[in-house]
C-alpha positions as semicolon CSV with decimal commas, in nm:
position;residue;x (nm);y (nm);z (nm)
1;M;8,089;6,211;9,201
2;N;7,977;6,234;9,563
3;T;8,335;6,176;9,678
4;T;8,458;6,466;9,464
5;V;8,191;6,701;9,600
6;Q;8,286;6,611;9,958
7;T;8,662;6,643;9,916
8;L;8,667;6,967;9,717
9;P;8,572;7,195;10,009
10;Q;8,831;7,021;10,225
11;T;9,098;7,087;9,963
12;L;9,002;7,453;9,945
13;D;9,014;7,472;10,324
14;Y;9,378;7,364;10,324
15;I;9,464;7,594;10,035
16;R;9,319;7,887;10,229
17;L;9,541;7,797;10,522
18;L;9,841;7,696;10,312
19;P;10,094;7,965;10,420
20;E;10,032;7,887;10,788
21;I;10,071;7,514;10,721
22;V;10,398;7,569;10,533
23;L;10,543;7,790;10,808
24;S;10,444;7,539;11,075
25;L;10,601;7,246;10,888
26;F;10,929;7,432;10,834
27;G;10,931;7,543;11,197
28;V;10,891;7,184;11,313
29;L;11,159;7,073;11,065
30;I;11,406;7,324;11,212
31;M;11,333;7,197;11,563
32;L;11,399;6,840;11,448
33;L;11,722;6,935;11,270
34;D;11,858;7,151;11,552
35;P;11,979;6,873;11,788
36;I;12,131;6,660;11,511
37;W;12,282;6,928;11,287
38;V;12,596;7,039;11,468
39;G;12,913;7,209;11,358
40;P;13,018;7,554;11,237
41;K;12,781;7,549;10,938
42;A;12,471;7,445;11,134
43;R;12,370;7,798;11,230
44;R;12,371;7,924;10,871
45;G;12,217;7,601;10,741
46;L;11,919;7,631;10,976
47;G;11,881;7,992;10,868
48;I;11,865;7,882;10,505
49;V;11,593;7,629;10,595
50;A;11,397;7,907;10,769
51;L;11,444;8,137;10,470
52;A;11,322;7,861;10,237
53;G;11,014;7,816;10,457
54;A;10,930;8,187;10,445
55;L;10,978;8,197;10,067
56;V;10,758;7,889;10,013
57;A;10,493;8,048;10,235
58;L;10,512;8,364;10,023
59;F;10,460;8,162;9,705
60;S;10,173;7,983;9,881
61;T;10,014;8,321;9,947
62;A;10,045;8,407;9,577
63;Y;9,883;8,073;9,498
64;Q;9,596;8,162;9,730
65;G;9,542;8,476;9,527
66;S;9,473;8,270;9,215
67;H;9,160;8,125;9,382
68;E;8,829;8,293;9,447
69;P;8,784;8,462;9,786
70;G;8,607;8,241;10,033
71;Y;8,566;8,094;10,379
72;A;8,745;7,794;10,524
73;F;8,710;7,569;10,827
74;W;8,350;7,637;10,924
75;H;8,361;8,010;10,839
76;M;8,646;8,078;11,083
77;V;8,889;8,192;10,812
78;Y;8,819;8,421;10,518
79;V;9,083;8,460;10,249
80;D;9,052;8,757;10,015
81;S;9,277;9,026;9,873
82;F;9,272;9,204;10,211
83;S;9,414;8,907;10,402
84;I;9,660;8,829;10,120
85;F;9,796;9,186;10,142
86;F;9,879;9,147;10,510
87;H;10,020;8,797;10,451
88;I;10,264;8,949;10,203
89;V;10,365;9,223;10,448
90;V;10,421;8,977;10,735
91;L;10,612;8,728;10,521
92;G;10,819;9,002;10,359
93;V;10,925;9,124;10,705
94;T;10,998;8,763;10,808
95;I;11,227;8,712;10,508
96;V;11,422;9,033;10,576
97;V;11,460;8,951;10,947
98;I;11,591;8,602;10,870
99;L;11,844;8,746;10,623
100;T;11,953;9,002;10,882
101;S;11,990;8,735;11,149
102;F;12,255;8,529;10,964
103;E;12,535;8,764;11,065
104;Y;12,378;8,872;11,394
105;L;12,363;8,520;11,538
106;E;12,730;8,468;11,454
107;F;12,829;8,788;11,634
108;Q;12,616;8,725;11,940
109;Q;12,674;8,347;11,952
110;I;12,301;8,275;11,977
111;R;12,156;7,929;11,924
112;A;11,995;7,927;11,582
113;G;11,741;7,642;11,586
114;E;11,501;7,779;11,845
115;Y;11,551;8,132;11,716
116;Y;11,450;8,062;11,356
117;A;11,170;7,824;11,456
118;L;11,016;8,088;11,684
119;I;11,030;8,347;11,405
120;L;10,837;8,111;11,176
121;F;10,588;8,017;11,449
122;G;10,537;8,386;11,526
123;A;10,466;8,448;11,157
124;V;10,206;8,168;11,170
125;G;10,012;8,355;11,437
126;M;10,037;8,686;11,253
127;C;9,921;8,539;10,922
128;L;9,636;8,363;11,097
129;M;9,523;8,688;11,258
130;S;9,501;8,862;10,922
131;S;9,261;8,603;10,775
132;A;9,064;8,499;11,084
133;V;8,703;8,618;11,106
134;E;8,626;8,454;11,440
135;L;8,728;8,619;11,766
136;V;8,845;8,303;11,941
137;L;9,065;8,213;11,643
138;I;9,202;8,570;11,643
139;F;9,287;8,522;12,010
140;I;9,468;8,195;11,931
141;G;9,666;8,364;11,653
142;L;9,746;8,653;11,887
143;E;9,877;8,411;12,150
144;I;10,088;8,217;11,900
145;S;10,245;8,543;11,787
146;S;10,287;8,682;12,137
147;I;10,443;8,374;12,297
148;S;10,700;8,355;12,019
149;T;10,799;8,720;12,058
150;Y;10,808;8,692;12,440
151;V;11,080;8,428;12,407
152;L;11,263;8,598;12,120
153;A;11,288;8,922;12,320
154;G;11,507;8,746;12,576
155;F;11,738;8,563;12,337
156;R;12,046;8,764;12,435
157;R;12,075;8,541;12,739
158;R;12,414;8,673;12,848
159;A;12,272;9,026;12,878
160;P;12,060;9,091;13,191
161;I;11,876;9,370;13,009
162;S;11,748;9,115;12,756
163;S;11,604;8,888;13,025
164;E;11,446;9,192;13,187
165;S;11,285;9,296;12,858
166;S;11,147;8,947;12,799
167;L;10,998;8,925;13,150
168;K;10,848;9,273;13,130
169;Y;10,702;9,203;12,787
170;F;10,557;8,871;12,905
171;L;10,394;9,009;13,221
172;L;10,243;9,318;13,061
173;G;10,155;9,131;12,743
174;S;9,970;8,862;12,936
175;F;9,776;9,131;13,118
176;A;9,681;9,296;12,787
177;T;9,582;8,962;12,636
178;A;9,346;8,908;12,929
179;F;9,176;9,236;12,841
180;F;9,124;9,117;12,484
181;L;8,990;8,779;12,594
182;Y;8,753;8,938;12,844
183;G;8,630;9,169;12,568
184;V;8,562;8,865;12,348
185;A;8,361;8,708;12,631
186;L;8,158;9,026;12,678
187;M;8,094;9,053;12,304
188;F;7,972;8,694;12,305
189;G;7,740;8,782;12,592
190;A;7,607;9,082;12,398
191;T;7,554;8,909;12,062
192;G;7,557;8,534;12,130
193;S;7,840;8,477;11,882
194;T;8,215;8,518;11,835
195;S;8,190;8,525;11,454
196;I;8,273;8,873;11,324
197;T;8,012;8,845;11,048
198;T;7,737;8,741;11,289
199;I;7,837;9,011;11,538
200;G;7,812;9,271;11,261
201;E;7,466;9,147;11,162
202;R;7,330;9,152;11,518
203;L;7,478;9,486;11,617
204;S;7,332;9,643;11,300
205;S;6,985;9,494;11,335
206;G;6,866;9,651;11,659
207;S;6,957;9,838;11,975
208;I;7,314;9,789;12,089
209;P;7,349;9,646;12,442
210;L;7,583;9,804;12,696
211;L;7,795;9,487;12,701
212;A;7,892;9,549;12,339
213;Y;8,039;9,889;12,427
214;V;8,235;9,746;12,718
215;G;8,351;9,450;12,507
216;T;8,470;9,683;12,230
217;A;8,669;9,891;12,482
218;M;8,828;9,578;12,634
219;M;8,932;9,439;12,295
220;F;9,066;9,778;12,193
221;V;9,287;9,794;12,505
222;G;9,432;9,449;12,433
223;L;9,508;9,529;12,070
224;A;9,637;9,880;12,144
225;F;9,899;9,726;12,371
226;K;10,022;9,502;12,089
227;V;10,074;9,799;11,855
228;A;10,235;10,010;12,132
229;A;9,970;10,282;12,117
230;A;9,962;10,531;12,405
231;P;9,876;10,508;12,691
232;F;9,946;10,132;12,656
233;H;10,303;10,188;12,538
234;V;10,507;10,177;12,860
235;W;10,666;9,841;12,778
236;T;10,802;9,947;12,441
237;P;11,129;10,137;12,512
238;D;11,267;9,885;12,764
239;V;11,171;9,581;12,556
240;Y;11,312;9,728;12,235
241;E;11,636;9,823;12,410
242;G;11,694;9,475;12,553
243;A;11,569;9,254;12,270
244;P;11,799;9,144;11,982
245;A;11,803;9,415;11,715
246;P;11,663;9,194;11,431
247;I;11,381;9,084;11,662
248;V;11,301;9,448;11,741
249;G;11,262;9,503;11,367
250;F;11,033;9,201;11,359
251;M;10,830;9,305;11,665
252;S;10,787;9,664;11,551
253;T;10,642;9,577;11,209
254;A;10,495;9,229;11,151
255;P;10,276;9,199;11,467
256;K;10,152;9,554;11,411
257;A;10,048;9,469;11,055
258;A;9,854;9,167;11,182
259;V;9,690;9,361;11,465
260;F;9,585;9,643;11,233
261;A;9,424;9,382;11,007
262;V;9,229;9,264;11,314
263;F;9,140;9,626;11,393
264;V;8,985;9,662;11,048
265;R;8,784;9,342;11,087
266;I;8,655;9,432;11,433
267;L;8,587;9,802;11,381
268;F;8,447;9,808;11,028
269;E;8,331;9,454;10,955
270;A;8,183;9,373;11,296
271;H;8,048;9,730;11,328
272;T;8,150;9,747;11,693
273;P;8,012;10,060;11,863
274;G;8,172;10,355;12,038
275;H;8,521;10,332;11,891
276;A;8,547;10,663;11,701
277;W;8,622;10,891;11,997
278;L;8,847;10,625;12,153
279;I;9,062;10,603;11,838
280;W;9,081;10,984;11,813
281;I;9,218;11,018;12,167
282;V;9,464;10,727;12,140
283;A;9,593;10,848;11,802
284;A;9,657;11,200;11,934
285;L;9,826;11,068;12,251
286;S;10,043;10,820;12,060
287;M;10,171;11,078;11,813
288;T;10,244;11,336;12,081
289;I;10,396;11,113;12,352
290;G;10,602;10,913;12,103
291;N;10,756;11,214;11,931
292;V;10,816;11,424;12,243
293;A;10,980;11,135;12,432
294;A;11,201;11,050;12,131
295;L;11,350;11,401;12,138
296;V;11,557;11,327;12,449
297;Q;11,676;10,975;12,364
298;D;12,045;10,900;12,309
299;N;12,002;10,526;12,258
300;V;11,908;10,457;11,896
301;K;11,693;10,154;11,983
302;R;11,495;10,355;12,240
303;L;11,466;10,642;11,992
304;L;11,317;10,410;11,731
305;A;11,094;10,258;12,000
306;Y;10,933;10,593;12,072
307;S;10,923;10,652;11,697
308;S;10,719;10,333;11,659
309;I;10,471;10,465;11,918
310;A;10,433;10,783;11,713
311;H;10,383;10,588;11,391
312;A;10,116;10,376;11,558
313;G;9,939;10,706;11,621
314;Y;9,970;10,812;11,257
315;L;9,822;10,480;11,151
316;L;9,533;10,516;11,395
317;V;9,446;10,847;11,227
318;A;9,341;10,640;10,926
319;F;9,115;10,430;11,148
320;A;8,947;10,744;11,278
321;A;8,862;10,839;10,917
322;L;8,577;10,701;10,710
323;P;8,618;10,330;10,617
324;A;8,623;10,380;10,240
325;N;8,923;10,614;10,264
326;G;9,076;10,504;10,593
327;I;9,122;10,133;10,518
328;P;9,333;10,179;10,200
329;A;9,539;10,450;10,372
330;A;9,604;10,221;10,670
331;M;9,704;9,933;10,442
332;F;9,947;10,149;10,244
333;Y;10,095;10,296;10,562
334;T;10,146;9,948;10,709
335;A;10,343;9,833;10,405
336;S;10,554;10,151;10,390
337;Y;10,633;10,149;10,760
338;A;10,727;9,781;10,752
339;A;10,979;9,839;10,471
340;M;11,153;10,141;10,621
341;N;11,154;10,034;10,986
342;V;11,274;9,677;10,939
343;G;11,545;9,816;10,711
344;A;11,656;10,062;10,978
345;F;11,681;9,788;11,238
346;A;11,875;9,569;10,994
347;I;12,145;9,838;10,993
348;V;12,127;9,878;11,371
349;S;12,177;9,503;11,414
350;H;12,489;9,507;11,195
351;F;12,640;9,820;11,343
352;A;12,574;9,727;11,707
353;G;12,852;9,468;11,710
354;A;12,911;9,191;11,962
355;G;12,710;9,255;12,279
356;E;12,526;9,543;12,108
357;T;12,768;9,799;12,249
358;R;12,734;10,054;11,967
359;V;12,374;10,169;12,000
360;T;12,408;10,534;12,107
361;L;12,386;10,840;11,884
362;E;12,753;10,909;11,958
363;S;12,842;10,565;11,820
364;Y;12,704;10,670;11,481
365;S;12,930;10,974;11,457
366;G;13,124;10,969;11,133
367;L;12,944;10,665;10,993
368;G;12,908;10,845;10,660
369;R;13,286;10,835;10,620
370;R;13,348;10,494;10,773
371;S;13,072;10,311;10,587
372;P;12,906;10,519;10,314
373;L;12,676;10,235;10,207
374;L;12,528;10,180;10,554
375;A;12,499;10,554;10,621
376;A;12,325;10,621;10,289
377;S;12,082;10,332;10,342
378;L;11,998;10,442;10,697
379;T;11,952;10,800;10,575
380;I;11,694;10,689;10,318
381;F;11,502;10,495;10,583
382;L;11,511;10,790;10,824
383;L;11,396;11,032;10,554
384;S;11,110;10,797;10,478
385;L;11,018;10,787;10,848
386;I;11,010;11,167;10,840
387;G;10,790;11,161;10,530
388;I;11,021;11,322;10,271
389;P;10,905;11,295;9,904
390;V;11,036;11,013;9,681
391;T;11,005;10,773;9,976
392;G;10,718;10,550;10,083
393;G;10,679;10,743;10,407
394;F;10,573;11,058;10,220
395;F;10,275;10,901;10,044
396;A;10,189;10,698;10,355
397;K;10,143;11,014;10,562
398;F;9,984;11,197;10,270
399;Y;9,712;10,933;10,228
400;V;9,651;10,906;10,603
401;F;9,611;11,280;10,651
402;S;9,405;11,309;10,331
403;S;9,162;11,044;10,456
404;A;9,136;11,231;10,787
405;L;9,060;11,559;10,610
406;Q;8,794;11,391;10,395
407;A;8,636;11,267;10,719
408;N;8,644;11,627;10,852
409;L;8,894;11,539;11,127
410;I;9,064;11,880;11,108
411;G;9,193;11,884;11,464
412;L;9,346;11,539;11,446
413;T;9,510;11,622;11,113
414;I;9,667;11,937;11,258
415;I;9,801;11,738;11,553
416;G;9,945;11,482;11,312
417;V;10,115;11,740;11,090
418;L;10,267;11,921;11,390
419;N;10,395;11,593;11,529
420;S;10,552;11,507;11,194
421;A;10,749;11,832;11,218
422;V;10,860;11,745;11,572
423;G;10,959;11,394;11,463
424;A;11,182;11,531;11,188
425;Y;11,414;11,677;11,453
426;Y;11,524;11,353;11,618
427;Y;11,560;11,167;11,287
428;L;11,778;11,451;11,157
429;R;11,989;11,432;11,476
430;L;12,097;11,084;11,371
431;I;12,167;11,194;11,012
432;V;12,373;11,490;11,140
433;A;12,573;11,257;11,365
434;M;12,653;11,028;11,073
435;Y;12,768;11,300;10,832
436;M;12,868;11,607;11,033
437;R;13,048;11,475;11,340
438;E;13,381;11,309;11,382
439;P;13,396;10,979;11,572
440;K;13,559;10,996;11,915
441;E;13,729;10,663;11,853
442;E;13,798;10,479;11,532
443;T;13,626;10,140;11,520
444;E;13,671;9,906;11,229
445;L;13,339;9,802;11,080
446;A;13,289;9,459;10,931
447;T;13,189;9,447;10,567
448;P;12,816;9,377;10,540
449;P;12,768;9,014;10,431
450;I;12,567;8,920;10,123
451;S;12,262;8,829;10,333
452;L;12,250;9,174;10,496
453;R;12,307;9,350;10,164
454;L;12,019;9,153;10,013
455;A;11,794;9,242;10,307
456;L;11,881;9,611;10,274
457;A;11,827;9,598;9,897
458;L;11,478;9,455;9,945
459;C;11,388;9,726;10,199
460;L;11,536;10,006;9,989
461;V;11,358;9,892;9,673
462;A;11,026;9,868;9,859
463;T;11,072;10,210;10,026
464;I;11,163;10,390;9,705
465;Y;10,911;10,202;9,491
466;L;10,628;10,302;9,725
467;G;10,754;10,660;9,709
468;I;10,780;10,681;9,330
469;L;10,513;10,441;9,202
470;P;10,255;10,405;9,482
471;G;9,962;10,366;9,241
472;R;9,962;9,987;9,203
473;V;9,977;9,917;9,576
474;L;9,720;10,184;9,654
475;N;9,484;10,054;9,383
476;Y;9,516;9,705;9,527
477;A;9,440;9,846;9,874
478;N;9,137;10,032;9,738
479;R;9,002;9,716;9,571
480;S;9,061;9,516;9,889
481;A;8,880;9,775;10,100
482;A;8,589;9,787;9,855
483;M;8,552;9,408;9,865
484;L;8,575;9,405;10,244
485;L;8,309;9,673;10,283
486;K;8,090;9,508;10,018
487;V;8,091;9,179;10,210
488;S;8,022;9,369;10,531
489;D;7,737;9,574;10,380
490;S;7,575;9,264;10,230
491;S;7,577;9,101;10,575
492;V;7,410;9,409;10,725
493;A;7,150;9,413;10,446
494;Q;7,064;9,048;10,513
495;A;7,026;9,126;10,883
496;A;6,795;9,418;10,806
497;R;6,571;9,198;10,593
């Protein structure tokens, strides 16, 4: 009997870290297979192994959901419906990116083993960030994710612009990570702990020391860099332009989902002080700078890079709102944005061709006639990014702006609505090019392979489903937010007693 009592918590610990364990094992397996699996089928075979790993991790996440919420590994990890939601988003993006990469690696002649292993290892860090409730563990997850994406950004080794993007991302990313780590150290100095629950208890039980304000600002700077929020966005256009197109889809969605999960933990669960005005300013700057800069872009990857800056601003509007309304809105927006943006980059990766030579707006002229399927799919994703009804982007923006209005953030809502109107212009430019302009030169497009068609189908289904039947996902987000705030409020109540 004693043996059973001792081993049961250990078993639950591993179950609550099961997706990360699965991803790590498959990543290691790919690295072991890479040097011994040679030949023309090796690249696709390693991709299938990576896809199997991501699918098994997704099923592992579903298995986690069948257990009661709880802590693991000395209260460093907390698995609940909130963390499971972000696991599903990250793993869904990972699956789509792997499917998109099958054809891309063939075109670009990129080594597959390291590529797929780094994608899985990056997903490990992102999943870990979404369930970690200890600042040092969050930092470790952030580093695992960041190091993987630093390397992946430079995987087009024959292109100097890719090496430049990787180096720039690494240098600026390391600098931003130092900000986050210094903020963790200051928060430890202010509260005597790096546990988010303990920090929340101590900051709510008495006067807040100055170190806590400085620590919050430092951590915010580090995380704002990772989501490409202004004014910490300067790396984004160059890195997105030089990185492989599927990796840009990965970088622009999955790490952001993980970082926004960390934002929720730190801002609302740890009750860190002084963040409301900071979020307001950064959200307004991100929306405005991102949309205005995108107006003059002719490179599609740079255009979508500035678009991602603007969407980071829209998402931060939800964080400026009250927690009860803002958290579900942010969760829904994260899922919608992941579906439509990774789908758009899947099309960009296919259309770019060998060497990614077709990435300008002019290259997309006449795409509606040359490839109706690709043009129609990209149009749906762009309309969703605008926020047109019957797409996930419409309800995403609707819930974000509604939560801001309920929090009496009238000015920020007006800025957001005006920026949405500005953003519609550059998305429509691309749609006009596809359907209303003749191509200057006829280029034969390869038929999308089954893997790409499956990836696009998944993104289209998710985008349209969230636009037609958003209720189930939003109800899940509301329940997750309620449970998160309930746990947080109970911790504060215990501290008060």
